[in-house]
Each structure stands twice: as structure tokens, then as C-alpha cells.
C-alpha positions as CSV (number, residue, x, y, z in Angstrom):
1,M,5.8,14.2,-18.0
2,S,5.8,10.5,-18.7
3,I,8.9,8.3,-18.2
4,S,9.1,7.6,-21.9
5,S,8.9,11.2,-22.9
6,F,11.4,12.1,-20.2
7,R,13.9,9.6,-21.7
8,Q,13.2,10.8,-25.2
9,T,13.9,14.4,-24.1
10,K,17.1,13.5,-22.4
11,S,18.3,11.4,-25.4
12,S,17.6,14.2,-27.8
13,I,20.2,16.5,-26.1
14,S,23.3,16.5,-28.2
15,I,26.9,17.6,-27.3
16,V,26.5,20.5,-29.6
17,Q,23.8,21.9,-27.4
18,C,26.0,21.7,-24.3
19,V,28.3,24.5,-23.5
20,S,31.0,22.0,-22.7
21,V,31.6,18.4,-22.1
22,F,31.8,19.2,-18.4
23,A,28.3,20.7,-18.5
24,A,27.0,17.6,-20.2
25,L,28.5,15.4,-17.5
26,V,27.0,17.6,-14.8
27,L,23.6,17.2,-16.5
28,M,24.0,13.4,-16.5
29,L,25.0,13.3,-12.9
30,C,22.2,15.5,-11.7
31,S,19.7,13.4,-13.7
32,A,21.0,10.3,-12.1
33,A,20.8,11.8,-8.6
34,L,17.3,13.1,-9.2
35,Y,15.8,10.0,-10.6
36,A,15.8,6.6,-8.8
37,G,13.7,3.9,-10.4
38,D,12.5,6.5,-12.9
39,V,10.8,8.5,-10.1
40,P,12.1,12.0,-9.3
41,T,13.1,12.7,-5.7
42,K,10.7,15.7,-5.8
43,L,7.5,14.7,-7.5
44,P,6.0,17.1,-10.1
45,A,2.4,18.3,-9.8
46,S,-0.1,16.3,-11.8
47,D,-1.0,17.8,-15.1
48,G,-4.6,16.8,-14.5
49,K,-4.8,14.7,-17.7
50,K,-6.7,11.5,-17.9
51,A,-5.0,8.2,-18.6
52,D,-4.9,6.3,-21.9
53,Q,-8.0,4.1,-21.6
54,T,-6.9,1.9,-24.5
55,K,-4.3,0.3,-22.1
56,P,-5.2,-2.2,-19.4
57,V,-5.7,-0.8,-15.9
58,K,-2.8,-1.2,-13.5
59,V,-4.4,-2.5,-10.3
60,Y,-2.7,-2.2,-6.9
61,V,-4.6,-4.1,-4.1
62,M,-4.0,-2.5,-0.7
63,L,-4.6,-4.5,2.4
64,G,-4.0,-4.3,6.2
65,Q,-5.8,-2.9,9.2
66,S,-6.7,0.6,10.5
67,N,-3.5,2.4,9.5
68,M,-4.0,1.2,6.0
69,L,-7.6,2.6,6.3
70,G,-6.0,5.9,7.0
71,F,-5.9,8.3,9.9
72,G,-3.7,11.0,8.3
73,R,-5.5,14.2,9.1
74,V,-6.0,16.7,6.2
75,E,-7.2,19.8,8.1
76,P,-7.3,22.3,9.7
77,K,-4.3,24.3,8.6
78,E,-3.7,25.7,12.1
79,L,-3.2,22.3,13.6
80,K,0.4,20.9,13.6
81,G,0.8,17.7,11.7
82,T,-2.2,18.0,9.4
83,L,-1.7,17.9,5.6
84,E,-2.9,21.5,5.3
85,H,-0.4,22.7,7.9
86,L,2.5,20.8,6.2
87,V,1.6,22.1,2.8
88,H,0.6,25.7,3.5
89,E,2.6,26.5,6.6
90,K,5.7,24.5,6.1
91,G,5.9,24.4,2.3
92,Q,6.0,20.6,2.0
93,Y,4.5,18.6,-0.9
94,P,3.8,21.4,-3.3
95,H,2.9,18.8,-6.0
96,L,-0.3,18.2,-4.1
97,L,-1.6,21.6,-5.1
98,D,-2.9,22.8,-8.5
99,S,-2.1,26.1,-10.1
100,A,-4.9,27.8,-8.1
101,G,-3.5,26.5,-4.8
102,K,-6.3,23.9,-4.3
103,W,-5.8,20.2,-3.9
104,A,-4.8,18.7,-7.2
105,V,-7.1,15.9,-8.4
106,R,-5.3,13.0,-10.2
107,Q,-7.6,11.9,-13.0
108,D,-5.2,9.2,-14.0
109,V,-5.4,7.4,-10.6
110,R,-8.7,6.1,-9.2
111,Y,-9.0,5.3,-5.5
112,V,-11.6,2.8,-4.4
113,H,-12.0,1.6,-0.8
114,V,-14.4,-1.3,0.0
115,M,-15.0,-2.6,3.4
116,D,-17.3,-4.9,5.4
117,Q,-20.8,-3.5,5.8
118,R,-22.3,-3.1,9.2
119,G,-24.9,-5.6,10.2
120,V,-23.9,-8.2,7.6
121,D,-23.5,-11.8,8.8
122,Y,-19.9,-12.8,9.0
123,K,-20.5,-15.7,6.7
124,D,-21.7,-13.3,4.0
125,L,-18.7,-12.4,1.8
126,E,-20.7,-10.8,-1.0
127,K,-22.1,-7.7,0.7
128,F,-19.8,-4.8,1.3
129,G,-19.8,-1.0,1.6
130,V,-18.0,1.4,-0.7
131,V,-16.2,3.9,1.4
132,R,-14.4,5.8,-1.4
133,N,-14.9,5.7,-5.2
134,E,-13.1,8.8,-6.5
135,W,-10.1,10.3,-8.2
136,L,-7.1,10.5,-6.0
137,V,-7.2,13.7,-3.9
138,P,-6.7,14.6,-0.2
139,N,-10.1,14.2,1.4
140,K,-10.8,14.5,5.1
141,S,-8.4,11.7,6.1
142,F,-6.0,9.4,4.2
143,G,-3.8,6.4,4.4
144,P,-0.7,5.4,2.4
145,E,-2.8,5.5,-0.9
146,L,-2.2,9.3,-1.2
147,G,1.6,9.1,-1.4
148,F,1.6,5.7,-3.2
149,G,-0.8,7.0,-5.8
150,Q,1.3,10.1,-6.5
151,V,4.2,7.9,-7.4
152,M,2.2,5.4,-9.4
153,G,0.4,8.1,-11.3
154,F,3.8,9.5,-12.4
155,Y,5.3,6.1,-13.1
156,H,2.5,4.7,-15.3
157,E,1.0,6.0,-18.5
158,E,-1.7,3.4,-18.1
159,P,-4.8,4.0,-15.9
160,V,-4.1,3.2,-12.3
161,L,-6.6,1.8,-9.8
162,L,-5.7,1.8,-6.1
163,L,-8.1,-0.9,-4.7
164,K,-8.1,-0.9,-1.0
165,A,-10.0,-3.7,0.7
166,C,-9.6,-3.7,4.5
167,I,-11.1,-2.8,7.9
168,G,-9.5,-1.9,11.2
169,N,-8.6,-4.0,14.3
170,R,-7.6,-7.1,12.4
171,S,-4.6,-9.4,13.0
172,L,-2.6,-11.4,10.5
173,G,-2.5,-14.4,12.9
174,W,-6.3,-14.7,13.2
175,D,-8.6,-12.5,11.1
176,L,-6.3,-12.2,8.0
177,L,-4.8,-15.7,8.3
178,P,-4.3,-16.9,4.7
179,P,-5.8,-20.2,3.4
180,G,-3.9,-23.3,4.3
181,S,-2.3,-21.9,7.5
182,E,-1.9,-24.6,10.1
183,Q,-2.5,-24.7,13.8
184,F,0.4,-24.2,16.1
185,E,1.2,-24.6,19.8
186,H,2.4,-21.8,22.1
187,D,2.7,-21.9,25.9
188,G,0.3,-24.8,26.4
189,K,-2.3,-23.4,24.0
190,I,-3.3,-24.4,20.4
191,Y,-3.7,-21.4,18.1
192,A,-6.0,-21.4,15.2
193,G,-5.3,-22.6,11.7
194,Y,-7.3,-21.4,8.7
195,K,-11.1,-21.8,9.1
196,D,-10.8,-22.8,12.8
197,V,-13.7,-21.3,14.8
198,A,-11.7,-20.2,17.9
199,N,-8.7,-18.0,18.2
200,F,-6.9,-20.4,20.7
201,W,-7.7,-23.0,23.3
202,E,-6.0,-25.1,25.9
203,K,-4.1,-28.0,24.5
204,G,-6.1,-31.2,25.0
205,S,-9.4,-29.4,25.2
206,E,-12.0,-28.6,22.5
207,P,-12.2,-25.1,21.0
208,K,-15.3,-23.0,21.9
209,P,-16.8,-21.7,18.7
210,V,-17.2,-18.0,18.2
211,P,-19.2,-16.2,15.4
212,W,-16.0,-15.8,13.3
213,Y,-13.3,-18.0,11.9
214,A,-9.6,-17.8,11.3
215,G,-9.0,-16.1,8.0
216,R,-12.5,-14.7,7.6
217,Q,-11.2,-11.2,7.0
218,Y,-8.8,-12.5,4.4
219,D,-11.6,-14.2,2.6
220,A,-13.8,-11.2,2.8
221,D,-11.2,-8.7,1.6
222,V,-10.2,-10.8,-1.3
223,A,-13.9,-11.4,-2.3
224,H,-14.7,-7.7,-2.1
225,A,-11.7,-6.7,-4.2
226,K,-12.6,-9.4,-6.8
227,S,-16.1,-8.1,-7.0
228,V,-14.8,-4.6,-7.8
229,L,-12.6,-6.0,-10.5
230,S,-15.4,-8.0,-12.1
231,N,-17.5,-4.8,-12.3
232,L,-14.7,-2.4,-13.2
233,A,-16.8,0.0,-15.2
234,N,-18.8,0.8,-12.1
235,Y,-15.6,2.0,-10.4
236,Y,-13.3,3.4,-13.1
237,P,-15.0,6.1,-15.2
238,E,-14.5,5.8,-18.9
239,Y,-13.3,2.3,-18.6
240,Q,-13.5,0.8,-22.1
241,G,-13.3,-2.9,-21.3
242,Q,-9.6,-3.1,-22.1
243,G,-8.9,-5.4,-19.1
244,Y,-6.7,-5.0,-16.1
245,E,-3.5,-6.3,-14.6
246,V,-3.0,-6.9,-10.9
247,A,0.4,-5.3,-10.9
248,G,1.0,-5.3,-7.2
249,F,0.0,-5.7,-3.6
250,V,0.6,-3.2,-0.8
251,W,0.5,-4.2,2.9
252,W,0.6,-2.1,6.1
253,Q,-0.5,-3.9,9.3
254,G,0.9,-5.2,12.5
255,H,-0.7,-3.6,15.6
256,K,-3.2,-6.4,16.4
257,D,-0.5,-9.1,16.4
258,Q,1.4,-7.6,19.3
259,N,1.5,-10.6,21.6
260,A,4.0,-13.4,22.2
261,A,2.1,-16.0,20.1
262,L,1.2,-14.0,17.0
263,A,4.4,-11.9,16.9
264,G,6.5,-15.0,16.9
265,R,4.4,-16.4,14.0
266,Y,4.2,-13.2,12.1
267,E,7.1,-13.8,9.6
268,Q,5.8,-17.2,8.7
269,N,2.2,-15.9,8.2
270,L,3.5,-13.0,6.1
271,V,5.4,-15.3,3.7
272,H,2.2,-17.4,3.4
273,L,0.1,-14.2,2.8
274,I,2.3,-13.1,-0.1
275,K,2.1,-16.4,-1.8
276,S,-1.7,-16.8,-1.2
277,L,-2.6,-13.4,-2.6
278,R,-0.7,-14.0,-5.8
279,K,-2.5,-17.3,-6.2
280,D,-6.0,-16.0,-5.3
281,F,-5.7,-13.1,-7.7
282,A,-4.0,-15.3,-10.4
283,A,-1.2,-12.8,-10.4
284,P,2.0,-14.8,-9.8
285,Q,4.2,-12.0,-11.1
286,A,2.6,-9.2,-9.1
287,K,5.0,-7.3,-6.9
288,F,4.5,-7.0,-3.2
289,V,5.6,-4.1,-1.0
290,L,5.0,-3.6,2.7
291,A,6.0,-1.1,5.4
292,T,6.9,-1.7,9.0
293,G,4.0,-0.7,11.1
294,C,2.4,-1.4,14.4
295,G,1.0,2.1,15.0
296,N,3.9,2.8,17.4
297,P,7.6,3.5,17.1
298,G,8.3,-0.3,16.7
299,T,11.6,-0.1,18.6
300,E,10.9,-2.4,21.5
301,S,8.9,-5.4,22.6
302,F,6.4,-7.0,20.2
303,G,6.4,-4.0,17.9
304,K,10.1,-4.4,17.3
305,Q,9.7,-8.2,16.8
306,I,7.0,-7.6,14.2
307,A,9.0,-4.9,12.4
308,E,12.0,-7.3,12.2
309,A,9.7,-10.0,10.8
310,Q,8.4,-7.6,8.2
311,L,11.9,-6.6,7.1
312,A,13.0,-10.3,6.9
313,V,10.9,-10.9,3.9
314,H,12.6,-8.2,1.9
315,G,13.8,-9.7,-1.3
316,E,17.3,-8.3,-1.0
317,S,17.7,-9.7,2.5
318,G,18.6,-13.1,1.1
319,K,16.4,-15.0,3.5
320,Y,13.8,-15.8,0.9
321,P,15.5,-16.1,-2.5
322,E,12.2,-16.5,-4.3
323,F,11.3,-13.0,-3.2
324,K,14.3,-11.3,-4.8
325,G,13.2,-8.6,-7.2
326,N,9.6,-9.0,-6.4
327,V,9.1,-8.3,-2.7
328,A,10.3,-5.1,-0.9
329,A,9.9,-4.2,2.8
330,I,10.6,-0.6,3.8
331,D,11.4,0.6,7.3
332,T,9.2,3.5,8.2
333,R,10.0,3.7,11.9
334,D,11.9,6.9,11.5
335,L,8.6,8.5,10.4
336,W,7.2,8.3,13.9
337,R,6.1,11.8,15.0
338,N,5.3,12.6,18.7
339,A,2.0,13.9,19.9
340,D,3.3,17.5,20.3
341,Q,3.9,17.6,16.5
342,S,0.7,15.9,15.6
343,P,-3.1,16.5,15.5
344,V,-3.9,14.2,18.4
345,N,-2.3,11.9,20.9
346,Q,-3.3,8.5,19.6
347,G,-0.2,6.4,19.3
348,H,-1.7,3.3,17.7
349,H,-2.8,5.5,14.8
350,Y,0.5,7.4,14.5
351,N,-1.1,10.4,16.3
352,H,-3.0,11.1,13.0
353,N,0.2,12.7,11.7
354,A,-0.2,13.4,8.0
355,E,3.6,13.4,7.4
356,T,3.8,9.8,8.7
357,Y,1.0,8.6,6.4
358,Y,2.0,10.5,3.3
359,E,5.7,9.6,3.5
360,T,4.9,5.9,4.2
361,G,2.8,5.9,1.1
362,E,5.4,7.6,-1.1
363,R,8.1,5.2,0.1
364,L,5.9,2.3,-0.7
365,G,5.4,3.7,-4.2
366,R,9.0,4.2,-4.8
367,A,9.7,0.7,-3.7
368,M,7.1,-0.6,-6.0
369,A,8.4,1.5,-8.9
370,K,11.9,0.0,-8.3
371,L,10.6,-3.5,-8.4
372,L,8.6,-2.8,-11.6
373,E,11.7,-1.2,-13.2
374,Q,13.7,-4.3,-12.5
375,A,11.2,-6.7,-14.1
376,P,10.4,-7.2,-17.8
377,K,7.3,-5.4,-18.9
378,S,4.3,-7.6,-18.6
379,A,1.7,-7.8,-21.4
380,N,-0.5,-10.1,-19.4
381,A,-3.9,-8.6,-18.6
382,T,-7.2,-10.1,-17.4
383,L,-9.8,-9.4,-20.0
384,P,-13.3,-8.5,-19.1
């Protein structure tokens, strides 16, 4: 059921239809408790219907490193911590199944993942590989897109595109450094600013060039995502040229920045990243949501420092007034699951635990829906 039809249904209930005033109040209270930001606490199963292609596509650009790529394990059912085990053995997430007990396919949410292609020169930002181009459905492994897409598919009547542009093993302080970032000094070393050709070098010496540059992954990911958007009909079936709107950005990253220099710079770089993405996609009103994440519990050392930096940019924290109502940071450290409850023992990828990945995505989706609900509805779309 769409949000608008849900509201119409609720508003059509009269006092006459209620057994008593008390019953009506109970109904209202239950509804308020069930819905937050117009998203139910328990998501319904998708009805399998396609979206209205007369409306601009709502695009969510998803960025980060390997945990954004997705290591949430789907199968087998017998293995603790897989999605099949959680759904079929523990009864979690029934909305992910269709009436036949198979994975439900959301035909109102398209999932596209583009990534650097092997063997391509690092200076070439045009060539990329298409990892996924499909309707949203559990498939082998997944990242936060699965939970996020379930929420967005419920929230929007418009077509939704989850556009993931990322690759693993990338730091915000080097590979994903946004344009305009300046050099800084730490412990006698100079660390790279945007376009510098070395990660760091001793103060007073010359940097030794490497076949890479600061911000190269930022440039590549942005270029790849823009290429998809400029050829949208190749990625969104039945697209009718109605245009699109970059409605938001989703960020999940942090593991590669766990050292004294980059962890201490993380908050500043993150603020710059948010502003740069909005500028580069010509989407100044686009919402931005992020989750704490270093691929570990994030309760000590550099993991904790990065998590605190991530939470600091939350619009309601008051530290960055310009982010109020348009940036949300969610704490997911309580979603850490130990290896004995997970498919593997690989801490930097959350032990491949499907619950961690799915719940992170759903929380990001709910945070996005809340930001969208607070803002005036935008009619601004990029025409083809």
C-alpha cells in the first residue's frame, strides 16, 4: 500500500464506524506507534507491481568500500547468520518472501552496481564493469541496498534506482578524497591533498609518485554513476525518458582509514565529501545518510574514533547547523554479530552476517525516509 492510499484509508474511518471513542483513540495510538516517518516498523511484502513510469526516477547513489559492496551471505539455510537461515529457520524478515515462499522480487526498485574494471589504466575514468543490473532481490551476497531498497520501495510511488558505485579497500583520506581537499601535516609527514600522487611523504622532501592519485576513486565512482544516469534506459527497464532526481546519497565506509593520521582527519573529510557530492551531482537538496562502520565493533581505538567522527555530522547533533534536516548518521555498532553466530570469521566484513547487513540497510532507509518526510516535496528533476 502506498503512503497516500494509507493516509486516505485512515482518514476515511469515521467515528460511526468505531465501536467507541476509546477504540478510535486506540487505533490512532497504534497507528502512530506503528508508523515512523511513514514507514511501518514491520515492512509489508512487496505486491510485485511496477512503479509509475510517468514520474521521474528517484535515484539514490550508494558509495563506500567493501562493506558497501556487500558481504551479507544469502545461503545456505543450515548455516547460522545467512539470510536463508534468518528467514526460514528464525522467522525474520517475512516480507522478503513472496506468496510461494520464494524470494520476492521488487519490480519498483532497480539495483545497479558499477565498479572499476580489471586491467583498466587508473587514468581511465570512462570504462567500468557492471556488477549488478537487476530488480532488487536477495542474490548470492548483498550489502545495505537490500534493506534500504525495501524501505524506499515502500516509501516511494515513483520508480526507485539504487545506484551503487564503489569498490573495496578504499580510504576516504586517500582514494576517496573529495576535490579541493588540502594537504595536512601529521607526525612529521605531509599527507596528500586532492590530486597529489603520493599518499604521504616526509616533511621537506619530495613525494615519490605512484600510479594513483588522491581522490582517484572519488573521481571514478562519480564518473561511473553519471554514465549510468546519462544512459538510464539501459539500466531501468521501461524507462520512458521522464527524467530523474538524485534524491539522496548513502555512505558506508571507514575500515581503510584506521590509522592515526586518517582517523583524525575523517570528520573533516566527511563534511567535505557531503558537500562535494551534492555539487558534483547538481543535487544541493539531496539528503545524505551514513552508518557507522569499520568492519569491526567500533568501540575502541581508531574504529571508535571514526565512528564518533561519523556521528558528529548528524544534522541533529548541532555541530553542523547546515546539515540539520538533510544529513543523518545512524549508529549500527549494536549490529555486530560474533563469528559463532555468523557464516565465517572475517571481522572486517562483519563475519558475513546477513542480519548486520540487512539491518544496517533498513536503518539507513528509515533515516532517509525521515529526512524526506521533513522536507518539502521536490519537483526538480533532471530531464534526459
